[in-house]
C-alpha positions in Angstrom: 0.0 0.0 0.0 1.1 3.6 -0.6 3.0 5.6 2.0 0.7 8.5 3.1 3.6 10.9 3.8 4.9 10.1 0.3 1.4 10.7 -1.1 1.4 14.2 0.4 4.7 15.0 -1.2 3.5 13.5 -4.5 0.5 15.9 -4.8 2.8 18.9 -4.7 4.7 17.6 -7.8 2.1 17.4 -10.4 2.0 19.4 -13.6 -1.1 19.7 -16.0 -1.6 17.9 -19.3 -1.1 19.5 -22.6 -4.3 18.9 -24.6 -3.3 17.2 -27.9 -6.9 17.4 -29.4 -6.1 20.3 -31.7 -3.4 18.2 -33.3 -5.5 15.2 -34.3 -5.5 16.4 -37.9 -1.7 16.7 -37.7 -0.4 13.1 -37.1 3.3 14.2 -37.2 2.7 16.6 -34.3 0.9 13.9 -32.3 3.7 11.4 -33.0 6.3 14.0 -31.9 4.4 14.5 -28.6 4.1 10.8 -28.0 7.8 10.3 -28.8 8.8 13.1 -26.4 6.5 12.2 -23.5 5.4 8.6 -24.0 1.7 9.7 -23.9 -0.9 12.1 -25.3 -3.9 13.5 -23.6 -7.1 14.1 -25.6 -10.1 16.1 -24.2 -13.6 14.7 -24.8 -12.3 12.0 -27.2 -15.2 9.5 -26.5 -18.9 10.5 -26.4 -20.2 11.0 -22.9 -23.2 8.8 -23.3 -21.1 5.7 -24.0 -18.9 6.4 -21.0 -21.9 6.9 -18.8 -23.5 3.7 -20.0 -20.4 1.7 -19.0 -20.4 3.7 -15.7 -23.9 2.5 -15.1 -22.9 -1.2 -15.5 -20.0 -0.8 -13.0 -22.2 1.0 -10.5 -24.9 -1.7 -10.8 -22.2 -4.2 -9.8 -20.9 -1.9 -7.1 -24.3 -1.7 -5.5 -24.6 -5.5 -5.6 -21.2 -5.9 -4.1 -21.9 -3.5 -1.2 -19.4 -0.9 -2.4 -22.1 1.9 -2.7 -23.7 3.8 0.1 -27.4 2.8 0.5 -28.4 6.4 -0.1 -26.4 6.8 -3.3 -28.5 8.4 -6.1 -28.6 6.8 -9.5 -25.3 7.4 -11.3 -23.6 8.6 -8.1 -20.5 6.8 -6.9 -21.0 7.5 -3.2 -18.8 5.0 -1.4 -20.0 2.8 1.5 -18.4 4.3 4.6 -15.2 2.5 5.5 -15.4 -0.1 2.8 -12.0 -0.6 1.1 -12.3 -1.3 -2.6 -9.5 -1.8 -5.2 -7.6 -4.9 -4.1 -6.7 -6.8 -7.2 -6.9 -10.2 -5.6 -10.3 -9.7 -3.9 -13.1 -11.9 -5.1 -15.4 -9.0 -5.7 -12.9 -7.2 -7.8 -12.2 -10.3 -10.0 -16.0 -10.8 -10.3 -16.4 -7.2 -11.6 -13.9 -8.0 -14.4 -15.9 -11.1 -15.3 -19.1 -9.1 -15.3 -17.9 -6.3 -17.6 -15.8 -8.1 -20.1 -18.6 -9.3 -22.4 -20.9 -6.3 -21.9 -21.8 -4.4 -25.0 -21.2 -1.1 -23.0 -17.6 -2.2 -22.5 -16.9 -2.8 -26.2 -18.8 0.3 -27.3 -16.2 2.4 -25.4 -13.1 0.3 -26.2 -13.8 -0.2 -29.9 -15.1 3.4 -30.6 -13.9 4.8 -33.9 -12.5 7.9 -32.2 -10.0 5.8 -30.3 -9.0 3.9 -33.4 -8.5 7.1 -35.3 -6.4 8.7 -32.6 -4.2 5.6 -32.2 -3.6 5.4 -35.9 -2.7 9.0 -36.0 -0.4 8.9 -33.0 1.3 5.6 -34.1 1.7 6.5 -37.7 0.4 3.1 -38.8 -2.7 2.6 -41.0 -4.1 -0.9 -40.6 -4.6 -4.1 -38.4 -5.2 -2.1 -35.2 -7.0 -4.4 -32.8 -8.5 -4.0 -29.4 -7.1 -6.8 -27.1 -8.8 -8.8 -24.4 -6.5 -7.3 -21.8 -8.9 -4.6 -20.6 -9.9 -3.7 -17.1 -12.5 -1.6 -15.2 -11.1 -0.2 -11.9 -12.8 1.0 -8.8 -10.9 2.6 -5.9 -12.5 3.7 -2.6 -11.5 7.0 -0.9 -8.5 5.5 0.9 -5.3 7.4 -0.2 -3.0 4.5 0.7 -4.7 2.3 -1.9 -3.4 4.4 -4.8 -1.6 2.4 -7.5 2.2 2.7 -7.3 4.5 3.7 -10.3 4.7 0.9 -12.8 4.9 0.1 -16.5 2.3 -1.9 -18.4 5.0 -3.8 -20.2 5.9 -5.5 -17.0 2.5 -7.0 -16.5 1.3 -7.6 -20.2 3.7 -9.8 -22.1 1.3 -11.3 -24.7 1.2 -8.3 -27.0 4.6 -7.4 -28.4 4.0 -3.7 -28.9 0.8 -2.0 -27.7 -0.9 1.2 -26.6 -3.0 1.6 -23.4 -5.9 4.0 -23.4 -7.1 5.1 -19.9 -10.5 6.8 -19.4 -12.3 7.9 -16.3 -15.9 6.7 -16.1 -17.4 10.1 -15.5 -15.8 13.4 -14.4 -12.7 12.7 -12.3 -11.1 15.6 -10.4 -7.7 15.3 -8.9 -9.2 14.6 -5.5 -10.7 11.4 -6.8 -7.3 10.0 -7.7 -6.9 10.0 -11.5 -4.1 8.7 -13.6 -0.7 10.4 -13.4 2.2 9.8 -15.9 5.9 10.5 -16.0 6.9 12.3 -19.2 9.8 10.8 -21.0 10.1 7.7 -18.8 9.6 5.4 -21.7 13.1 6.2 -23.0 14.8 4.3 -20.3 13.6 0.7 -21.0 11.8 -1.7 -18.7 12.5 -1.0 -15.0 12.8 -3.4 -12.1 9.4 -3.9 -10.4 8.9 -5.0 -6.8 5.9 -6.8 -5.3 3.2 -8.8 -7.0 0.8 -6.0 -8.0 0.6 -2.3 -8.8 -0.7 -1.5 -5.3 1.7 -3.6 -3.3 4.7 -3.0 -5.5 6.0 -1.2 -8.6 9.0 1.0 -9.5 10.9 3.1 -7.1 11.3 6.7 -8.4 13.1 9.7 -6.9 11.1 11.8 -4.4 11.4 14.9 -6.5 9.8 13.2 -9.6 7.3 15.5 -11.3 4.2 13.7 -12.6 1.6 14.9 -15.2 -2.1 14.7 -14.3 -5.1 17.0 -13.8 -8.9 17.2 -13.5 -10.5 14.8 -16.0 -13.8 15.3 -17.7 -16.1 12.6 -18.8 -14.9 11.5 -22.3 -11.2 12.5 -21.8 -8.6 9.9 -22.6 -4.9 9.3 -22.2 -3.0 7.2 -24.8 0.3 5.9 -23.6 3.1 3.4 -24.4 3.9 0.2 -22.5 7.1 1.5 -21.0 5.6 4.8 -19.8 5.7 5.0 -16.0 2.3 5.8 -14.5 0.4 5.6 -11.3 -2.8 6.8 -9.7 -3.0 9.8 -7.5 -4.5 9.2 -4.1 -8.3 9.3 -3.8 -8.8 12.1 -1.2 -12.5 12.7 -2.0 -13.5 11.1 1.3 -16.9 10.1 -0.1 -16.5 9.0 -3.8 -15.4 5.8 -5.6 -13.0 6.5 -8.4 -14.2 4.6 -11.6 -12.1 4.1 -14.7 -11.4 1.7 -17.5 -8.2 0.9 -19.4 -8.0 -0.8 -22.8 -5.1 -2.2 -24.7 -4.5 -2.2 -28.5 -1.9 -3.6 -30.8 -1.2 -4.0 -34.5 -2.0 -7.6 -35.2 0.6 -9.8 -36.8 -0.3 -13.3 -38.0 3.0 -14.6 -36.6 1.9 -14.0 -33.0 1.9 -17.2 -31.0 -1.2 -16.2 -29.1 -4.3 -14.6 -30.4 -4.8 -11.7 -28.0 -7.5 -9.9 -30.0 -11.0 -9.3 -28.7 -14.1 -10.8 -30.3 -14.7 -7.5 -32.1 -11.1 -6.9 -33.0 -10.5 -5.0 -36.2 -14.2 -4.0 -36.5 -13.2 -0.3 -37.0 -10.6 -1.0 -39.8 -13.0 -0.4 -42.7 -14.6 2.7 -41.2 -11.7 4.9 -40.3 
């Protein structure tokens, strides 16, 4: 679990995102930003109605699992007082992943044409882009010490040779709710040594003066980042709200791959982009 004193220092070392949305028609500019930072942030990339539909699926499960306060209004992620949520080995968390994986709302977000277009532009490649099956919905209760530690996706996902992760909050996600934070330029230094078994219990040790990039997210915002880009979550200091998000992984399919990591709808956007 995260060190609370370290979390306090962390929040003083966060700089805001540069919105890359104006550069979507300029692939070379997007590619330069991605090469420099290891990520790009796009404001309102995915339609809100699709995000909120997936949010509804997650909140329905959260209510069944006892994660929501009894007085939570529809669509409100009001946490059940004292209930700790976000442990990757907990049965309820695993059951959430089983619940959402085959839901139409999950694929409507992950396979949306706007994401495919952005990934094609930022990668400079034109075809065979596929949504993988390595996708996750995440819920974190307002316990700052449960924040995910710095890590690289390349350490945990070995099936896809070269891939992109797209992270989206399921609704508005101000800094107090504990959104994603990334370390610009960290992808240039290769795969780091990781400690522990998971991204809450372990991760990568970074200097205390490390400056992260994050901010207040709006519903529909997305961050596209590389497998070697160091990232973490900020602590959820809202005191009352669950932090809901989803992350999707995409690769450019190669028939020589020893394992078919593509989703059932993989490649469905190829002809429409």
